[in-house]
PDB file of N, H, CA, C and O in Angstrom:
ATOM      1  N   UNK A   1     -81.315 -57.700-136.251  1.00  0.00           N
ATOM      2  CA  UNK A   1     -80.412 -58.412-135.363  1.00  0.00           C
ATOM      3  C   UNK A   1     -80.482 -57.801-133.976  1.00  0.00           C
ATOM      4  O   UNK A   1     -80.788 -56.622-133.798  1.00  0.00           O
ATOM      5  N   UNK A   2     -80.196 -58.626-133.030  1.00  0.00           N
ATOM      6  H   UNK A   2     -79.947 -59.583-133.175  1.00  0.00           H
ATOM      7  CA  UNK A   2     -80.247 -58.141-131.652  1.00  0.00           C
ATOM      8  C   UNK A   2     -79.028 -57.255-131.374  1.00  0.00           C
ATOM      9  O   UNK A   2     -78.001 -57.380-132.042  1.00  0.00           O
ATOM     10  N   UNK A   3     -79.146 -56.365-130.393  1.00  0.00           N
ATOM     11  H   UNK A   3     -79.980 -56.264-129.851  1.00  0.00           H
ATOM     12  CA  UNK A   3     -77.994 -55.539-130.022  1.00  0.00           C
ATOM     13  C   UNK A   3     -76.772 -56.380-129.624  1.00  0.00           C
ATOM     14  O   UNK A   3     -75.638 -55.985-129.896  1.00  0.00           O
ATOM     15  N   UNK A   4     -76.994 -57.521-128.991  1.00  0.00           N
ATOM     16  H   UNK A   4     -77.915 -57.841-128.770  1.00  0.00           H
ATOM     17  CA  UNK A   4     -75.867 -58.387-128.604  1.00  0.00           C
ATOM     18  C   UNK A   4     -75.161 -58.945-129.837  1.00  0.00           C
ATOM     19  O   UNK A   4     -73.931 -58.993-129.881  1.00  0.00           O
ATOM     20  N   UNK A   5     -75.933 -59.366-130.836  1.00  0.00           N
ATOM     21  H   UNK A   5     -76.932 -59.327-130.800  1.00  0.00           H
ATOM     22  CA  UNK A   5     -75.330 -59.867-132.081  1.00  0.00           C
ATOM     23  C   UNK A   5     -74.525 -58.774-132.768  1.00  0.00           C
ATOM     24  O   UNK A   5     -73.419 -59.016-133.252  1.00  0.00           O
ATOM     25  N   UNK A   6     -75.082 -57.584-132.808  1.00  0.00           N
ATOM     26  H   UNK A   6     -75.980 -57.387-132.415  1.00  0.00           H
ATOM     27  CA  UNK A   6     -74.400 -56.457-133.456  1.00  0.00           C
ATOM     28  C   UNK A   6     -73.085 -56.154-132.744  1.00  0.00           C
ATOM     29  O   UNK A   6     -72.068 -55.919-133.397  1.00  0.00           O
ATOM     30  N   UNK A   7     -73.095 -56.157-131.421  1.00  0.00           N
ATOM     31  H   UNK A   7     -73.921 -56.347-130.890  1.00  0.00           H
ATOM     32  CA  UNK A   7     -71.860 -55.911-130.656  1.00  0.00           C
ATOM     33  C   UNK A   7     -70.803 -56.972-130.950  1.00  0.00           C
ATOM     34  O   UNK A   7     -69.628 -56.650-131.126  1.00  0.00           O
ATOM     35  N   UNK A   8     -71.220 -58.237-131.003  1.00  0.00           N
ATOM     36  H   UNK A   8     -72.175 -58.499-130.860  1.00  0.00           H
ATOM     37  CA  UNK A   8     -70.273 -59.327-131.277  1.00  0.00           C
ATOM     38  C   UNK A   8     -69.706 -59.213-132.691  1.00  0.00           C
ATOM     39  O   UNK A   8     -68.504 -59.386-132.895  1.00  0.00           O
ATOM     40  N   UNK A   9     -70.563 -58.925-133.662  1.00  0.00           N
ATOM     41  H   UNK A   9     -71.539 -58.785-133.497  1.00  0.00           H
ATOM     42  CA  UNK A   9     -70.095 -58.782-135.045  1.00  0.00           C
ATOM     43  C   UNK A   9     -69.147 -57.596-135.181  1.00  0.00           C
ATOM     44  O   UNK A   9     -68.119 -57.693-135.852  1.00  0.00           O
ATOM     45  N   UNK A  10     -69.488 -56.485-134.551  1.00  0.00           N
ATOM     46  H   UNK A  10     -70.323 -56.406-134.007  1.00  0.00           H
ATOM     47  CA  UNK A  10     -68.631 -55.300-134.617  1.00  0.00           C
ATOM     48  C   UNK A  10     -67.271 -55.584-133.980  1.00  0.00           C
ATOM     49  O   UNK A  10     -66.239 -55.203-134.531  1.00  0.00           O
ATOM     50  N   UNK A  11     -67.265 -56.245-132.833  1.00  0.00           N
ATOM     51  H   UNK A  11     -68.104 -56.554-132.385  1.00  0.00           H
ATOM     52  CA  UNK A  11     -66.002 -56.596-132.170  1.00  0.00           C
ATOM     53  C   UNK A  11     -65.166 -57.517-133.054  1.00  0.00           C
ATOM     54  O   UNK A  11     -63.952 -57.344-133.166  1.00  0.00           O
ATOM     55  N   UNK A  12     -65.814 -58.491-133.677  1.00  0.00           N
ATOM     56  H   UNK A  12     -66.800 -58.632-133.586  1.00  0.00           H
ATOM     57  CA  UNK A  12     -65.099 -59.415-134.560  1.00  0.00           C
ATOM     58  C   UNK A  12     -64.480 -58.669-135.741  1.00  0.00           C
ATOM     59  O   UNK A  12     -63.310 -58.874-136.063  1.00  0.00           O
ATOM     60  N   UNK A  13     -65.263 -57.805-136.384  1.00  0.00           N
ATOM     61  H   UNK A  13     -66.213 -57.638-136.122  1.00  0.00           H
ATOM     62  CA  UNK A  13     -64.755 -57.071-137.549  1.00  0.00           C
ATOM     63  C   UNK A  13     -63.651 -56.092-137.156  1.00  0.00           C
ATOM     64  O   UNK A  13     -62.668 -55.947-137.883  1.00  0.00           O
ATOM     65  N   UNK A  14     -63.799 -55.419-136.014  1.00  0.00           N
ATOM     66  H   UNK A  14     -64.597 -55.536-135.423  1.00  0.00           H
ATOM     67  CA  UNK A  14     -62.752 -54.502-135.556  1.00  0.00           C
ATOM     68  C   UNK A  14     -61.459 -55.252-135.260  1.00  0.00           C
ATOM     69  O   UNK A  14     -60.370 -54.741-135.520  1.00  0.00           O
ATOM     70  N   UNK A  15     -61.575 -56.452-134.722  1.00  0.00           N
ATOM     71  H   UNK A  15     -62.460 -56.867-134.511  1.00  0.00           H
ATOM     72  CA  UNK A  15     -60.392 -57.263-134.461  1.00  0.00           C
ATOM     73  C   UNK A  15     -59.766 -57.755-135.770  1.00  0.00           C
ATOM     74  O   UNK A  15     -58.542 -57.819-135.890  1.00  0.00           O
ATOM     75  N   UNK A  16     -60.597 -58.097-136.735  1.00  0.00           N
ATOM     76  H   UNK A  16     -61.591 -58.045-136.637  1.00  0.00           H
ATOM     77  CA  UNK A  16     -60.102 -58.590-138.018  1.00  0.00           C
ATOM     78  C   UNK A  16     -59.455 -57.481-138.833  1.00  0.00           C
ATOM     79  O   UNK A  16     -58.388 -57.674-139.416  1.00  0.00           O
ATOM     80  N   UNK A  17     -60.102 -56.316-138.876  1.00  0.00           N
ATOM     81  H   UNK A  17     -60.969 -56.159-138.403  1.00  0.00           H
ATOM     82  CA  UNK A  17     -59.595 -55.164-139.641  1.00  0.00           C
ATOM     83  C   UNK A  17     -59.026 -54.142-138.670  1.00  0.00           C
ATOM     84  O   UNK A  17     -59.571 -53.049-138.514  1.00  0.00           O
ATOM     85  N   UNK A  18     -57.948 -54.498-138.032  1.00  0.00           N
ATOM     86  H   UNK A  18     -57.506 -55.386-138.159  1.00  0.00           H
ATOM     87  CA  UNK A  18     -57.347 -53.683-136.980  1.00  0.00           C
ATOM     88  C   UNK A  18     -57.075 -52.246-137.445  1.00  0.00           C
ATOM     89  O   UNK A  18     -56.595 -52.020-138.555  1.00  0.00           O
ATOM     90  N   UNK A  19     -57.391 -51.285-136.574  1.00  0.00           N
ATOM     91  H   UNK A  19     -57.781 -51.469-135.672  1.00  0.00           H
ATOM     92  CA  UNK A  19     -57.107 -49.892-136.846  1.00  0.00           C
ATOM     93  C   UNK A  19     -58.126 -49.188-137.733  1.00  0.00           C
ATOM     94  O   UNK A  19     -57.937 -48.019-138.071  1.00  0.00           O
ATOM     95  N   UNK A  20     -59.193 -49.866-138.115  1.00  0.00           N
ATOM     96  H   UNK A  20     -59.347 -50.816-137.840  1.00  0.00           H
ATOM     97  CA  UNK A  20     -60.205 -49.275-138.985  1.00  0.00           C
ATOM     98  C   UNK A  20     -61.344 -48.722-138.124  1.00  0.00           C
ATOM     99  O   UNK A  20     -61.810 -49.390-137.201  1.00  0.00           O
ATOM    100  N   UNK A  21     -61.786 -47.509-138.427  1.00  0.00           N
ATOM    101  H   UNK A  21     -61.408 -46.967-139.177  1.00  0.00           H
ATOM    102  CA  UNK A  21     -62.935 -46.905-137.750  1.00  0.00           C
ATOM    103  C   UNK A  21     -64.199 -47.538-138.321  1.00  0.00           C
ATOM    104  O   UNK A  21     -64.759 -47.056-139.305  1.00  0.00           O
ATOM    105  N   UNK A  22     -64.636 -48.618-137.695  1.00  0.00           N
ATOM    106  H   UNK A  22     -64.181 -49.010-136.895  1.00  0.00           H
ATOM    107  CA  UNK A  22     -65.708 -49.458-138.223  1.00  0.00           C
ATOM    108  C   UNK A  22     -66.893 -49.471-137.269  1.00  0.00           C
ATOM    109  O   UNK A  22     -66.723 -49.470-136.050  1.00  0.00           O
ATOM    110  N   UNK A  23     -68.105 -49.484-137.842  1.00  0.00           N
ATOM    111  H   UNK A  23     -68.243 -49.485-138.832  1.00  0.00           H
ATOM    112  CA  UNK A  23     -69.320 -49.574-137.032  1.00  0.00           C
ATOM    113  C   UNK A  23     -70.317 -50.493-137.717  1.00  0.00           C
ATOM    114  O   UNK A  23     -70.448 -50.484-138.941  1.00  0.00           O
ATOM    115  N   UNK A  24     -71.018 -51.285-136.918  1.00  0.00           N
ATOM    116  H   UNK A  24     -70.912 -51.292-135.923  1.00  0.00           H
ATOM    117  CA  UNK A  24     -72.108 -52.122-137.422  1.00  0.00           C
ATOM    118  C   UNK A  24     -73.391 -51.536-136.844  1.00  0.00           C
ATOM    119  O   UNK A  24     -73.521 -51.359-135.633  1.00  0.00           O
ATOM    120  N   UNK A  25     -74.333 -51.241-137.733  1.00  0.00           N
ATOM    121  H   UNK A  25     -74.227 -51.385-138.717  1.00  0.00           H
ATOM    122  CA  UNK A  25     -75.584 -50.597-137.324  1.00  0.00           C
ATOM    123  C   UNK A  25     -76.771 -51.452-137.734  1.00  0.00           C
ATOM    124  O   UNK A  25     -76.891 -51.871-138.885  1.00  0.00           O
ATOM    125  N   UNK A  26     -77.636 -51.696-136.776  1.00  0.00           N
ATOM    126  H   UNK A  26     -77.539 -51.355-135.841  1.00  0.00           H
ATOM    127  CA  UNK A  26     -78.848 -52.455-137.051  1.00  0.00           C
ATOM    128  C   UNK A  26     -79.815 -51.668-137.915  1.00  0.00           C
ATOM    129  O   UNK A  26     -79.758 -50.440-137.977  1.00  0.00           O
ATOM    130  N   UNK A  27     -80.690 -52.382-138.572  1.00  0.00           N
ATOM    131  H   UNK A  27     -80.737 -53.379-138.522  1.00  0.00           H
ATOM    132  CA  UNK A  27     -81.722 -51.763-139.395  1.00  0.00           C
ATOM    133  C   UNK A  27     -83.038 -51.818-138.637  1.00  0.00           C
ATOM    134  O   UNK A  27     -83.392 -52.869-138.103  1.00  0.00           O
ATOM    135  N   UNK A  28     -83.773 -50.708-138.576  1.00  0.00           N
ATOM    136  H   UNK A  28     -83.485 -49.855-139.010  1.00  0.00           H
ATOM    137  CA  UNK A  28     -84.967 -50.650-137.733  1.00  0.00           C
ATOM    138  C   UNK A  28     -86.044 -51.683-138.059  1.00  0.00           C
ATOM    139  O   UNK A  28     -86.698 -52.188-137.147  1.00  0.00           O
ATOM    140  N   UNK A  29     -86.239 -52.001-139.314  1.00  0.00           N
ATOM    141  H   UNK A  29     -85.708 -51.591-140.055  1.00  0.00           H
ATOM    142  CA  UNK A  29     -87.330 -52.920-139.674  1.00  0.00           C
ATOM    143  C   UNK A  29     -86.843 -54.287-140.124  1.00  0.00           C
ATOM    144  O   UNK A  29     -87.626 -55.086-140.639  1.00  0.00           O
ATOM    145  N   UNK A  30     -85.566 -54.564-139.935  1.00  0.00           N
ATOM    146  H   UNK A  30     -84.930 -53.915-139.517  1.00  0.00           H
ATOM    147  CA  UNK A  30     -84.999 -55.850-140.347  1.00  0.00           C
ATOM    148  C   UNK A  30     -84.439 -56.572-139.131  1.00  0.00           C
ATOM    149  O   UNK A  30     -83.781 -55.963-138.288  1.00  0.00           O
ATOM    150  N   UNK A  31     -84.701 -57.871-139.042  1.00  0.00           N
ATOM    151  H   UNK A  31     -85.236 -58.366-139.727  1.00  0.00           H
ATOM    152  CA  UNK A  31     -84.174 -58.656-137.923  1.00  0.00           C
ATOM    153  C   UNK A  31     -83.078 -59.608-138.375  1.00  0.00           C
ATOM    154  O   UNK A  31     -82.511 -60.335-137.559  1.00  0.00           O
ATOM    155  N   UNK A  32     -82.773 -59.609-139.680  1.00  0.00           N
ATOM    156  H   UNK A  32     -83.234 -59.019-140.342  1.00  0.00           H
ATOM    157  CA  UNK A  32     -81.795 -60.566-140.199  1.00  0.00           C
ATOM    158  C   UNK A  32     -80.617 -59.904-140.897  1.00  0.00           C
ATOM    159  O   UNK A  32     -79.846 -60.586-141.571  1.00  0.00           O
ATOM    160  N   UNK A  33     -80.458 -58.581-140.751  1.00  0.00           N
ATOM    161  H   UNK A  33     -81.085 -58.027-140.203  1.00  0.00           H
ATOM    162  CA  UNK A  33     -79.337 -57.919-141.409  1.00  0.00           C
ATOM    163  C   UNK A  33     -78.952 -56.642-140.681  1.00  0.00           C
ATOM    164  O   UNK A  33     -79.720 -56.097-139.888  1.00  0.00           O
ATOM    165  N   UNK A  34     -77.728 -56.176-140.977  1.00  0.00           N
ATOM    166  H   UNK A  34     -77.105 -56.618-141.621  1.00  0.00           H
ATOM    167  CA  UNK A  34     -77.197 -54.941-140.400  1.00  0.00           C
ATOM    168  C   UNK A  34     -76.243 -54.321-141.424  1.00  0.00           C
ATOM    169  O   UNK A  34     -75.737 -55.005-142.314  1.00  0.00           O
ATOM    170  N   UNK A  35     -76.011 -53.023-141.281  1.00  0.00           N
ATOM    171  H   UNK A  35     -76.423 -52.468-140.558  1.00  0.00           H
ATOM    172  CA  UNK A  35     -75.125 -52.321-142.201  1.00  0.00           C
ATOM    173  C   UNK A  35     -73.749 -52.138-141.577  1.00  0.00           C
ATOM    174  O   UNK A  35     -73.618 -52.010-140.360  1.00  0.00           O
ATOM    175  N   UNK A  36     -72.723 -52.127-142.426  1.00  0.00           N
ATOM    176  H   UNK A  36     -72.830 -52.232-143.415  1.00  0.00           H
ATOM    177  CA  UNK A  36     -71.348 -51.916-141.987  1.00  0.00           C
ATOM    178  C   UNK A  36     -70.874 -50.578-142.537  1.00  0.00           C
ATOM    179  O   UNK A  36     -71.037 -50.279-143.720  1.00  0.00           O
ATOM    180  N   UNK A  37     -70.288 -49.786-141.659  1.00  0.00           N
ATOM    181  H   UNK A  37     -70.155 -50.029-140.698  1.00  0.00           H
ATOM    182  CA  UNK A  37     -69.770 -48.470-142.032  1.00  0.00           C
ATOM    183  C   UNK A  37     -68.289 -48.391-141.677  1.00  0.00           C
ATOM    184  O   UNK A  37     -67.860 -48.888-140.636  1.00  0.00           O
ATOM    185  N   UNK A  38     -67.522 -47.764-142.552  1.00  0.00           N
ATOM    186  H   UNK A  38     -67.870 -47.361-143.398  1.00  0.00           H
ATOM    187  CA  UNK A  38     -66.121 -47.449-142.267  1.00  0.00           C
ATOM    188  C   UNK A  38     -65.989 -45.943-142.431  1.00  0.00           C
ATOM    189  O   UNK A  38     -66.329 -45.390-143.476  1.00  0.00           O
ATOM    190  N   UNK A  39     -65.490 -45.282-141.384  1.00  0.00           N
ATOM    191  H   UNK A  39     -65.214 -45.732-140.535  1.00  0.00           H
ATOM    192  CA  UNK A  39     -65.390 -43.825-141.378  1.00  0.00           C
ATOM    193  C   UNK A  39     -66.731 -43.181-141.721  1.00  0.00           C
ATOM    194  O   UNK A  39     -66.783 -42.227-142.497  1.00  0.00           O
ATOM    195  N   UNK A  40     -67.806 -43.696-141.148  1.00  0.00           N
ATOM    196  H   UNK A  40     -67.764 -44.471-140.517  1.00  0.00           H
ATOM    197  CA  UNK A  40     -69.178 -43.208-141.361  1.00  0.00           C
ATOM    198  C   UNK A  40     -69.662 -43.311-142.800  1.00  0.00           C
ATOM    199  O   UNK A  40     -70.635 -42.650-143.165  1.00  0.00           O
ATOM    200  N   UNK A  41     -69.010 -44.120-143.625  1.00  0.00           N
ATOM    201  H   UNK A  41     -68.220 -44.657-143.329  1.00  0.00           H
ATOM    202  CA  UNK A  41     -69.457 -44.348-144.999  1.00  0.00           C
ATOM    203  C   UNK A  41     -69.924 -45.800-145.132  1.00  0.00           C
ATOM    204  O   UNK A  41     -69.212 -46.730-144.753  1.00  0.00           O
ATOM    205  N   UNK A  42     -71.118 -45.977-145.670  1.00  0.00           N
ATOM    206  H   UNK A  42     -71.697 -45.221-145.978  1.00  0.00           H
ATOM    207  CA  UNK A  42     -71.665 -47.316-145.856  1.00  0.00           C
ATOM    208  C   UNK A  42     -70.768 -48.117-146.795  1.00  0.00           C
ATOM    209  O   UNK A  42     -70.433 -47.655-147.885  1.00  0.00           O
ATOM    210  N   UNK A  43     -70.378 -49.327-146.366  1.00  0.00           N
ATOM    211  H   UNK A  43     -70.651 -49.702-145.480  1.00  0.00           H
ATOM    212  CA  UNK A  43     -69.521 -50.172-147.202  1.00  0.00           C
ATOM    213  C   UNK A  43     -70.085 -51.563-147.446  1.00  0.00           C
ATOM    214  O   UNK A  43     -69.628 -52.259-148.352  1.00  0.00           O
ATOM    215  N   UNK A  44     -71.070 -51.984-146.656  1.00  0.00           N
ATOM    216  H   UNK A  44     -71.442 -51.419-145.920  1.00  0.00           H
ATOM    217  CA  UNK A  44     -71.578 -53.336-146.873  1.00  0.00           C
ATOM    218  C   UNK A  44     -72.740 -53.697-145.977  1.00  0.00           C
ATOM    219  O   UNK A  44     -73.194 -52.916-145.141  1.00  0.00           O
ATOM    220  N   UNK A  45     -73.198 -54.915-146.189  1.00  0.00           N
ATOM    221  H   UNK A  45     -72.828 -55.549-146.868  1.00  0.00           H
ATOM    222  CA  UNK A  45     -74.344 -55.438-145.463  1.00  0.00           C
ATOM    223  C   UNK A  45     -73.998 -56.809-144.898  1.00  0.00           C
ATOM    224  O   UNK A  45     -73.415 -57.644-145.589  1.00  0.00           O
ATOM    225  N   UNK A  46     -74.355 -57.032-143.652  1.00  0.00           N
ATOM    226  H   UNK A  46     -74.828 -56.353-143.091  1.00  0.00           H
ATOM    227  CA  UNK A  46     -74.199 -58.345-143.025  1.00  0.00           C
ATOM    228  C   UNK A  46     -75.581 -58.984-142.961  1.00  0.00           C
ATOM    229  O   UNK A  46     -76.526 -58.386-142.447  1.00  0.00           O
ATOM    230  N   UNK A  47     -75.690 -60.192-143.481  1.00  0.00           N
ATOM    231  H   UNK A  47     -74.922 -60.678-143.898  1.00  0.00           H
ATOM    232  CA  UNK A  47     -76.955 -60.930-143.445  1.00  0.00           C
ATOM    233  C   UNK A  47     -76.788 -62.161-142.563  1.00  0.00           C
ATOM    234  O   UNK A  47     -75.769 -62.849-142.617  1.00  0.00           O
ATOM    235  N   UNK A  48     -77.791 -62.421-141.763  1.00  0.00           N
ATOM    236  H   UNK A  48     -78.619 -61.862-141.718  1.00  0.00           H
ATOM    237  CA  UNK A  48     -77.806 -63.585-140.865  1.00  0.00           C
ATOM    238  C   UNK A  48     -78.469 -64.745-141.608  1.00  0.00           C
ATOM    239  O   UNK A  48     -79.503 -64.579-142.255  1.00  0.00           O
ATOM    240  N   UNK A  49     -77.850 -65.926-141.501  1.00  0.00           N
ATOM    241  H   UNK A  49     -77.010 -66.061-140.976  1.00  0.00           H
ATOM    242  CA  UNK A  49     -78.366 -67.093-142.216  1.00  0.00           C
ATOM    243  C   UNK A  49     -78.399 -68.288-141.272  1.00  0.00           C
ATOM    244  O   UNK A  49     -77.385 -68.639-140.669  1.00  0.00           O
ATOM    245  N   UNK A  50     -79.554 -68.903-141.148  1.00  0.00           N
ATOM    246  H   UNK A  50     -80.378 -68.618-141.638  1.00  0.00           H
ATOM    247  CA  UNK A  50     -79.686 -70.123-140.368  1.00  0.00           C
ATOM    248  C   UNK A  50     -80.066 -71.246-141.324  1.00  0.00           C
ATOM    249  O   UNK A  50     -81.133 -71.222-141.938  1.00  0.00           O
ATOM    250  N   UNK A  51     -79.182 -72.225-141.439  1.00  0.00           N
ATOM    251  H   UNK A  51     -78.315 -72.245-140.940  1.00  0.00           H
ATOM    252  CA  UNK A  51     -79.411 -73.344-142.360  1.00  0.00           C
ATOM    253  C   UNK A  51     -79.130 -74.649-141.626  1.00  0.00           C
ATOM    254  O   UNK A  51     -78.028 -74.860-141.120  1.00  0.00           O
ATOM    255  N   UNK A  52     -80.116 -75.509-141.573  1.00  0.00           N
ATOM    256  H   UNK A  52     -81.011 -75.337-141.985  1.00  0.00           H
ATOM    257  CA  UNK A  52     -80.008 -76.809-140.906  1.00  0.00           C
ATOM    258  C   UNK A  52     -79.486 -76.672-139.480  1.00  0.00           C
ATOM    259  O   UNK A  52     -78.668 -77.471-139.024  1.00  0.00           O
ATOM    260  N   UNK A  53     -79.977 -75.639-138.779  1.00  0.00           N
ATOM    261  H   UNK A  53     -80.642 -74.990-139.149  1.00  0.00           H
ATOM    262  CA  UNK A  53     -79.615 -75.450-137.383  1.00  0.00           C
ATOM    263  C   UNK A  53     -78.291 -74.747-137.156  1.00  0.00           C
ATOM    264  O   UNK A  53     -77.921 -74.502-136.007  1.00  0.00           O
ATOM    265  N   UNK A  54     -77.562 -74.413-138.219  1.00  0.00           N
ATOM    266  H   UNK A  54     -77.863 -74.612-139.152  1.00  0.00           H
ATOM    267  CA  UNK A  54     -76.283 -73.715-138.075  1.00  0.00           C
ATOM    268  C   UNK A  54     -76.463 -72.247-138.421  1.00  0.00           C
ATOM    269  O   UNK A  54     -77.092 -71.905-139.423  1.00  0.00           O
ATOM    270  N   UNK A  55     -75.910 -71.391-137.590  1.00  0.00           N
ATOM    271  H   UNK A  55     -75.400 -71.669-136.776  1.00  0.00           H
ATOM    272  CA  UNK A  55     -76.017 -69.944-137.776  1.00  0.00           C
ATOM    273  C   UNK A  55     -74.724 -69.417-138.382  1.00  0.00           C
ATOM    274  O   UNK A  55     -73.631 -69.751-137.924  1.00  0.00           O
ATOM    275  N   UNK A  56     -74.857 -68.592-139.415  1.00  0.00           N
ATOM    276  H   UNK A  56     -75.744 -68.321-139.787  1.00  0.00           H
ATOM    277  CA  UNK A  56     -73.691 -67.940-140.003  1.00  0.00           C
ATOM    278  C   UNK A  56     -74.080 -66.529-140.416  1.00  0.00           C
ATOM    279  O   UNK A  56     -75.262 -66.195-140.494  1.00  0.00           O
ATOM    280  N   UNK A  57     -73.081 -65.715-140.676  1.00  0.00           N
ATOM    281  H   UNK A  57     -72.120 -65.987-140.613  1.00  0.00           H
ATOM    282  CA  UNK A  57     -73.282 -64.337-141.106  1.00  0.00           C
ATOM    283  C   UNK A  57     -72.504 -64.129-142.392  1.00  0.00           C
ATOM    284  O   UNK A  57     -71.373 -64.596-142.526  1.00  0.00           O
ATOM    285  N   UNK A  58     -73.115 -63.425-143.340  1.00  0.00           N
ATOM    286  H   UNK A  58     -74.034 -63.046-143.232  1.00  0.00           H
ATOM    287  CA  UNK A  58     -72.483 -63.160-144.632  1.00  0.00           C
ATOM    288  C   UNK A  58     -72.285 -61.661-144.785  1.00  0.00           C
ATOM    289  O   UNK A  58     -73.228 -60.882-144.643  1.00  0.00           O
ATOM    290  N   UNK A  59     -71.055 -61.266-145.074  1.00  0.00           N
ATOM    291  H   UNK A  59     -70.290 -61.899-145.190  1.00  0.00           H
ATOM    292  CA  UNK A  59     -70.745 -59.860-145.315  1.00  0.00           C
ATOM    293  C   UNK A  59     -70.641 -59.645-146.817  1.00  0.00           C
ATOM    294  O   UNK A  59     -69.820 -60.275-147.482  1.00  0.00           O
ATOM    295  N   UNK A  60     -71.474 -58.756-147.353  1.00  0.00           N
ATOM    296  H   UNK A  60     -72.142 -58.244-146.812  1.00  0.00           H
ATOM    297  CA  UNK A  60     -71.442 -58.403-148.770  1.00  0.00           C
ATOM    298  C   UNK A  60     -70.960 -56.970-148.879  1.00  0.00           C
ATOM    299  O   UNK A  60     -71.535 -56.054-148.291  1.00  0.00           O
ATOM    300  N   UNK A  61     -69.893 -56.795-149.645  1.00  0.00           N
ATOM    301  H   UNK A  61     -69.426 -57.539-150.123  1.00  0.00           H
ATOM    302  CA  UNK A  61     -69.309 -55.467-149.822  1.00  0.00           C
ATOM    303  C   UNK A  61     -69.165 -55.207-151.310  1.00  0.00           C
ATOM    304  O   UNK A  61     -68.548 -55.997-152.024  1.00  0.00           O
ATOM    305  N   UNK A  62     -69.730 -54.107-151.781  1.00  0.00           N
ATOM    306  H   UNK A  62     -70.231 -53.465-151.201  1.00  0.00           H
ATOM    307  CA  UNK A  62     -69.631 -53.735-153.178  1.00  0.00           C
ATOM    308  C   UNK A  62     -68.508 -52.722-153.337  1.00  0.00           C
ATOM    309  O   UNK A  62     -68.417 -51.759-152.575  1.00  0.00           O
ATOM    310  N   UNK A  63     -67.653 -52.943-154.331  1.00  0.00           N
ATOM    311  H   UNK A  63     -67.727 -53.725-154.950  1.00  0.00           H
ATOM    312  CA  UNK A  63     -66.556 -52.023-154.627  1.00  0.00           C
ATOM    313  C   UNK A  63     -66.763 -51.507-156.047  1.00  0.00           C
ATOM    314  O   UNK A  63     -66.745 -52.276-157.008  1.00  0.00           O
ATOM    315  N   UNK A  64     -66.958 -50.212-156.164  1.00  0.00           N
ATOM    316  H   UNK A  64     -66.973 -49.588-155.383  1.00  0.00           H
ATOM    317  CA  UNK A  64     -67.148 -49.615-157.480  1.00  0.00           C
ATOM    318  C   UNK A  64     -65.809 -49.439-158.187  1.00  0.00           C
ATOM    319  O   UNK A  64     -64.784 -49.218-157.541  1.00  0.00           O
ATOM    320  N   UNK A  65     -65.821 -49.535-159.493  1.00  0.00           N
ATOM    321  H   UNK A  65     -66.653 -49.714-160.017  1.00  0.00           H
ATOM    322  CA  UNK A  65     -64.570 -49.399-160.247  1.00  0.00           C
ATOM    323  C   UNK A  65     -63.941 -48.016-160.047  1.00  0.00           C
ATOM    324  O   UNK A  65     -62.717 -47.884-160.072  1.00  0.00           O
ATOM    325  N   UNK A  66     -64.767 -46.996-159.850  1.00  0.00           N
ATOM    326  H   UNK A  66     -65.761 -47.104-159.830  1.00  0.00           H
ATOM    327  CA  UNK A  66     -64.204 -45.642-159.655  1.00  0.00           C
ATOM    328  C   UNK A  66     -63.469 -45.527-158.323  1.00  0.00           C
ATOM    329  O   UNK A  66     -62.609 -44.662-158.158  1.00  0.00           O
ATOM    330  N   UNK A  67     -63.809 -46.401-157.371  1.00  0.00           N
ATOM    331  H   UNK A  67     -64.507 -47.104-157.505  1.00  0.00           H
ATOM    332  CA  UNK A  67     -63.120 -46.391-156.096  1.00  0.00           C
ATOM    333  C   UNK A  67     -61.717 -46.995-156.187  1.00  0.00           C
ATOM    334  O   UNK A  67     -60.897 -46.797-155.290  1.00  0.00           O
ATOM    335  N   UNK A  68     -61.445 -47.719-157.248  1.00  0.00           N
ATOM    336  H   UNK A  68     -62.111 -47.880-157.976  1.00  0.00           H
ATOM    337  CA  UNK A  68     -60.145 -48.358-157.409  1.00  0.00           C
ATOM    338  C   UNK A  68     -59.102 -47.437-158.035  1.00  0.00           C
ATOM    339  O   UNK A  68     -57.916 -47.765-158.072  1.00  0.00           O
ATOM    340  N   UNK A  69     -59.541 -46.309-158.516  1.00  0.00           N
ATOM    341  H   UNK A  69     -60.504 -46.042-158.486  1.00  0.00           H
ATOM    342  CA  UNK A  69     -58.602 -45.367-159.187  1.00  0.00           C
ATOM    343  C   UNK A  69     -57.872 -44.516-158.187  1.00  0.00           C
ATOM    344  O   UNK A  69     -57.054 -43.679-158.569  1.00  0.00           O
TER     345      UNK A  69
END
């Protein structure tokens, strides 16, 4: 993803999850995805999707059962 896309996504997520130390980091060899970190811990992946001329982004976050305890 471009640096501009990453900045926009990070701003959107920071606004949505107010007060969270959140960062979106691009991947060096990928142009369609970026990683999401909270407090410097990896929490998910954002994937860019273009379908029939419409652009969207998908956030996938895995939550382990041990994290719920």
